[in-house]
C-alpha positions in Angstrom: 0.1 0.4 -0.2 3.0 2.2 0.6 4.6 1.9 -2.8 0.7 2.4 -4.5 0.3 5.6 -2.6 3.8 7.3 -3.3 3.2 7.7 -6.6 0.4 10.1 -5.8 2.1 11.6 -3.2 4.8 12.9 -5.7 2.1 13.9 -8.1 0.7 16.3 -5.4 4.1 17.4 -4.4 4.6 18.5 -8.3 1.7 19.9 -8.9 2.0 22.1 -5.8 5.2 23.1 -6.7 4.3 23.9 -10.8 1.5 25.7 -9.0 3.7 28.2 -7.3 5.9 28.5 -9.7 3.4 29.6 -12.8 2.1 31.8 -9.7 5.8 33.5 -9.6 5.9 33.6 -13.4 2.5 35.5 -13.7 3.9 38.3 -11.0 6.6 38.4 -12.7 5.4 38.9 -16.3 2.2 41.2 -14.9 3.1 45.0 -15.5 1.0 47.6 -14.1 -0.3 50.2 -16.6 1.8 54.0 -16.3 0.6 56.2 -13.7 1.7 59.5 -12.2 2.0 61.6 -15.4 0.4 64.7 -15.9 0.1 66.5 -19.2 -1.4 69.7 -18.5 -2.4 71.8 -21.8 -0.1 73.6 -23.5 2.6 73.3 -21.0 4.6 70.4 -22.1 7.6 71.9 -19.5 5.2 71.6 -16.5 4.1 67.3 -18.1 5.4 64.8 -16.4 6.5 61.4 -18.5 4.1 58.1 -18.2 7.6 56.3 -17.5 7.6 54.3 -21.1 10.5 54.2 -22.7 11.2 56.5 -25.6 13.8 56.2 -28.7 16.6 58.3 -28.3 16.0 61.9 -28.8 12.4 62.3 -28.1 10.4 62.6 -25.1 7.3 62.9 -23.7 7.1 66.9 -23.5 8.2 66.8 -27.2 5.8 64.3 -27.9 2.8 66.6 -26.1 4.1 69.5 -28.2 3.5 67.5 -32.0 0.1 66.6 -30.4 -0.6 70.5 -29.6 0.8 71.8 -32.9 -2.1 72.9 -35.6 -1.2 71.5 -39.1 -1.5 72.7 -42.5 -1.6 72.0 -46.2 2.3 72.4 -46.4 2.4 70.2 -43.2 -0.3 67.0 -45.0 -3.4 68.7 -43.5 -5.9 67.5 -45.9 -7.8 67.0 -48.2 -10.8 66.5 -45.9 -10.1 66.5 -41.7 -12.1 67.4 -38.6 -10.0 69.7 -37.0 -6.0 71.6 -37.4 -4.8 69.9 -34.8 -5.0 66.7 -32.2 -5.5 68.5 -28.9 -8.9 70.6 -30.9 -10.6 67.2 -29.7 -8.6 65.7 -26.9 -8.6 68.1 -24.4 -10.6 68.2 -21.2 -9.7 68.4 -19.2 -5.7 67.8 -20.2 -3.8 67.4 -23.3 -4.6 63.7 -24.7 -8.4 63.7 -23.0 -11.6 63.3 -24.1 -14.2 65.9 -25.0 -17.6 66.9 -25.9 -17.2 67.0 -29.9 -18.4 64.6 -32.0 -17.8 62.8 -35.3 -20.0 61.5 -37.3 -20.4 57.6 -38.0 -22.3 56.3 -40.9 -22.9 53.0 -43.0 -25.3 50.6 -43.9 -26.1 46.6 -43.4 -25.5 43.9 -46.5 -28.7 41.5 -47.2 -26.7 39.1 -44.3 -27.0 42.1 -41.6 -23.7 42.6 -42.0 -22.0 46.2 -41.4 -21.0 47.8 -44.6 -18.2 51.0 -44.7 -20.3 53.5 -46.9 -18.5 54.9 -50.0 -18.4 58.7 -49.9 -18.7 60.7 -53.7 -16.4 63.5 -53.8 -15.3 66.1 -56.3 -18.6 66.4 -58.0 -18.3 62.0 -58.3 -15.3 62.0 -59.9 -13.6 60.3 -56.7 -14.3 58.8 -53.6 -13.5 57.9 -50.0 -14.2 54.1 -49.1 -13.2 51.9 -46.7 -14.2 53.6 -43.0 -17.5 54.8 -41.2 -16.3 58.6 -40.5 -17.2 61.6 -42.3 -14.9 64.4 -41.9 -16.9 67.8 -40.9 -13.8 70.1 -43.0 -12.0 70.2 -46.4 -9.4 72.0 -47.4 -11.3 73.5 -50.6 -15.1 73.1 -51.8 -13.9 69.9 -54.3 -13.0 67.2 -51.3 -15.8 68.6 -49.1 -17.6 64.9 -47.9 -21.7 64.4 -47.2 -23.3 61.8 -45.9 -25.2 59.4 -49.0 -28.6 58.6 -48.7 -28.0 55.2 -48.9 -26.5 55.1 -45.5 -29.3 54.5 -43.3 -27.0 54.0 -40.3 -26.1 57.1 -38.5 -24.9 58.0 -35.2 -22.6 60.4 -33.5 -19.6 59.3 -31.3 -18.1 61.0 -28.9 -14.0 61.7 -28.7 -12.1 59.0 -27.0 -9.6 59.3 -24.2 -6.3 58.5 -25.4 -4.3 59.0 -21.8 -4.2 55.1 -21.1 -5.5 53.9 -24.3 -4.3 50.4 -24.4 -4.2 49.1 -21.2 -6.3 47.1 -19.9 -6.4 49.7 -16.3 -8.3 52.3 -18.7 -11.4 49.6 -18.8 -13.5 50.2 -16.0 -13.7 46.5 -14.1 -17.8 47.0 -14.4 -17.3 46.7 -18.1 -15.2 43.7 -18.2 -17.7 41.8 -15.6 -20.7 42.9 -18.1 -19.3 41.6 -20.9 -17.6 38.6 -19.5 -21.2 38.0 -18.3 -22.8 38.8 -21.5 -20.4 36.3 -23.3 -21.7 33.2 -21.1 -25.5 34.1 -21.7 -24.8 34.3 -25.0 -23.4 31.3 -25.2 -26.2 29.6 -23.0 -29.2 31.2 -25.4 -27.4 29.7 -28.4 -26.9 26.2 -26.6 -30.1 26.1 -25.5 -31.2 27.5 -29.4 -29.3 25.0 -30.9 -30.6 22.1 -29.1 -34.1 22.8 -29.3 -33.8 23.6 -33.3 -32.0 20.4 -33.9 -35.9 18.8 -33.1 -36.6 20.1 -36.8 -33.3 20.8 -38.5 -29.5 19.3 -39.0 -27.2 19.9 -37.2 -25.8 22.4 -39.6 -28.9 24.4 -39.9 -29.3 24.8 -36.1 -26.4 25.9 -35.2 -26.0 28.7 -38.1 -29.4 29.9 -36.8 -28.6 29.0 -33.6 -25.8 32.1 -34.2 -28.1 34.2 -35.8 -30.7 33.9 -32.8 -28.5 34.4 -30.1 -26.2 37.2 -31.1 -27.7 40.3 -30.8 -29.4 41.1 -34.6 -32.6 41.9 -32.8 -33.7 43.5 -29.5 -35.0 40.6 -26.9 -38.6 42.0 -27.6 -39.0 41.7 -31.2 -41.8 39.6 -32.7 -39.9 37.6 -35.8 -42.8 37.3 -38.5 -43.5 34.2 -39.8 -42.4 35.7 -43.5 -39.2 36.3 -41.8 -38.9 32.8 -39.6 -39.8 31.2 -43.2 -36.3 33.0 -44.2 -34.7 32.2 -41.5 -35.0 28.3 -42.5 -37.5 27.8 -39.9 -40.5 24.9 -40.6 -43.6 27.8 -40.4 -46.8 27.3 -41.4 -49.6 29.4 -41.1 -52.2 27.0 -42.0 -54.2 27.1 -39.0 -57.2 25.4 -38.4 -60.3 27.0 -38.0 -61.0 25.6 -34.8 -58.0 27.5 -34.0 -58.3 30.6 -35.2 -62.1 31.2 -33.5 -60.5 29.6 -30.3 -57.9 32.6 -30.5 -61.0 35.0 -31.1 -62.7 34.6 -28.2 
């Protein structure tokens, strides 16, 4: 009996050691996001670096100075733009922050419900700007001035983002991450339940595809799918209700 227990004891000890080693590695590899920096607007001399290593000849204050510069055509501004400097939009309460300024984003959906970026015609239709959802507010001359095409039925205003801490998970509110995880789990649960139910009438492949469509937020939870839409989705819907059922429903 003692020899039979030895491998188990060894395995438990090894597992404990492995967990300890992994924990140490995780602590060593995890790096906190830079903090304690300051970016008072138009006062780079008083700025405090965020500690990120910069290339030779570059400084945090110099980067802020470029961020606050007003550009012109000679410096490469245009042909379309929203502002002549980055700080015009990103400057509340300090350089790099967000602001109340908004930009317009437009697009439309294709026949499969996928979002499609617009193609914006400029220069009296001789040229076009494609592959992006933003429609710029300004232009360096009349010819490239952008206008929202009538074909773009999805239109929204997006507030300017905060660039400070951008790219670090610490810049995201904890509740946002928690709710994102809860939402992911909820979608997986609904998708699995829908697939199990649909497989009673559809093939596994059809059920999987339709479960994905029904569970990933193409409609709000209170949207009533009509019989026509259900048929288009591939559901075996029959609208030929017996007269007795119709009479009962009319009571």
